[in-house]
N, C-alpha and C positions, 0 to 999 in steps of 0.2 A: 792978758798976760799968758805967756807960754807956761806949760806944766810938763813935768816928767812924772808919769804914772809908773810907780815902782812896785812890781810884783815880787813878793817875798813870802817865805814860809819854810818850814822844815822839809827835809828830803822826802820825796814821794807824797807831797801834799797836793799834787796836781798843778803846781805853778807853771810847769813847762807847757802843759796842755792848755791852760787858761791863757798863758802868754801867746801861744800860737793862735788861739781863737781871736783874741783882741787884735793881734797883728793883722789878721786876715779880714777883719770886719771893716770894710772900706769906709763906711759911713762915719766911723770914729776918726778917721784921718790921722792916725798916730804913726809917726816915724819911729822905727826901732833903732835902738842903740846896741851895738854888738860889743860884748865884753871880750876880754883876752884871758887866756890861760896857758900854763905850761904843761898841763896834763895831756896825756895821749888822747886822741880822738876815740870816741866810742863807735861801735858799729852803727852805720846810718847817719853819722854826723858829717857835716861839710865845713871846711875852713871858710870863715867869713859869714857863716849862717848862724850856727849856735854860738860859736866863739871864733875869735882869731886865735889859732893855735900857734904859739911861738915857743922858742927855746929860752933858756935862762939868760943867754947872752943878749937877746933882743930885749928882755925885761930890764936888764941892767942898763942898756943903752937908753931906753925910755926914761928910766929913773934919772940918769945923768942929764938928760935933756929937760927934766922938770915937767914931764907930761903925765905923770901918774896922779890920778885923782884919789884913788884908794887902791890898796893891795892887801890881799889876805893870803897868808902862807899856811899850808896844811902839811904836817909831817905825817905822810901816809906810809903804809907798809911798803910802798914802791918808791919812796923818796919824797922830797918836798915838791908839792904841787902848788902853784900860785894862780890865783884868780884876781884880775884887776881891771880897773876902768882907766881909760886913757883919754886925755883931752886931745883928740885927734881930728877935731873938726866935725864930728858926727852931730854934735848938738849946737843949734843956733837958736837961742831962746827968744830972739826977737821975731822969729819966723814961724816956728812949728810947735806942736805938742808931741811928746815923745813917750815911748814905752820902753821900760828897762826891767831886767830881772836880776835879782841878787839875794844876798844874805842880809841879816839884820845889821851886821857890822858895815857892810857896804852901803846900806841905806843911810846909816848914821853919817858916814863919811860924805856921801853925796849931798845930804842936807847941809853939812858944814860948808861944802864947796859952793852949792847953788842957792841954799837958803830953804827954810821950812815952808815958805810960801810958794816955792816952785816945785818941790818934790812931794808927791802925794803917795802915801803908802797904800798898797792893796795887799793886806796881810791875809794869807790863806791858811786855814786850819783844817786838820783832819784828825780823827780819833787815832791814838797811838797804835793800837793793834792793826787797824786798817792800813796805816802807813807802812808798818813793818811787812805786812803781807804784800803790798804793792812793791816794796823794795826788793824782796826776794824774787818775786815774779819777774821784775825788770832785769835783775842780775842773771837769772836763768837764761834769758834770751841773748845774752852776750856770748860771743864765741869763746871767751876765756873769762868765766865768771870770777869776780873778785869779792868773795863773801867776807873776807877779813876787813877789807876796806869799807864794805857796806856797813858792817858792825861799828867800825870806828866813826863813820859819818853819822850814824844813827845816834850813838852815844854823845857825840860832839854837839849835835842839834839840841839835845835835851839841856845841855849846859848853856849853849849860845842863846836859846830862846826861852830862858827862864823868865817868869813873869816880871821880875824886877828889871830885866833888860828891855822887855817890851815897853814897860812904863817909862823907863829912862829915855827910850827912843821917841816917846810921845805918840805912840800908836794907840788909838782909842777904838777904832773900828776893825772888826774881824769879819772875814767872809768864810763861812763854814762850808766846806766842800764835801758834804755827805751826799748831795744831789748836785751833780756837775752843772746841769742846765739852770737850776735855781741860783747857784753860786755865780755863774757867769752873768745871769740877768741882773743880779744885784750890783755886780761890778760895773756893767755897762750903764746902768742907771746912775751910779755914782759919777762916772766919767761924763755922761751927758749933762748932769747938773752943774758940774764944775766948768 
């Protein structure tokens, strides 16, 4: 049976780094699924690689066509940014195993759409102070740092990833990212077993 290995965690938990590693580990043979967003590209991002970057008109068109699997809207200090998953042919469950990255909400919607037996959570955790330090460092590297948005995301994560929400999502296993190599090894072992 095909699986969708779903990487999730709070901002700056290392999920992007872990996602990239798993994607590049050829022996796992995981196909990636690229999500969509209406937010602007960050420095170093490429359209179709981290996300498909689209405007609000394209999002509305996809909604009308019934292709949206899940969509999350964030009221940022720069306006509404949407992140969403589209049934656009990237996933063929009879053929391959997949790798996806998203939020707790998007994980829950994906499990509704594809089923709990198909979507496997890879929940990454990092100590709160370390996450904040990483977030500030990453934002400093941007040509136009958005510290207010960083704070909004950080606070929103505390609400979104409350323990009751994690339990409600049925997530029992956590991968602690205090030591990146150890965390990745644990995740790779999980994928191999499944």
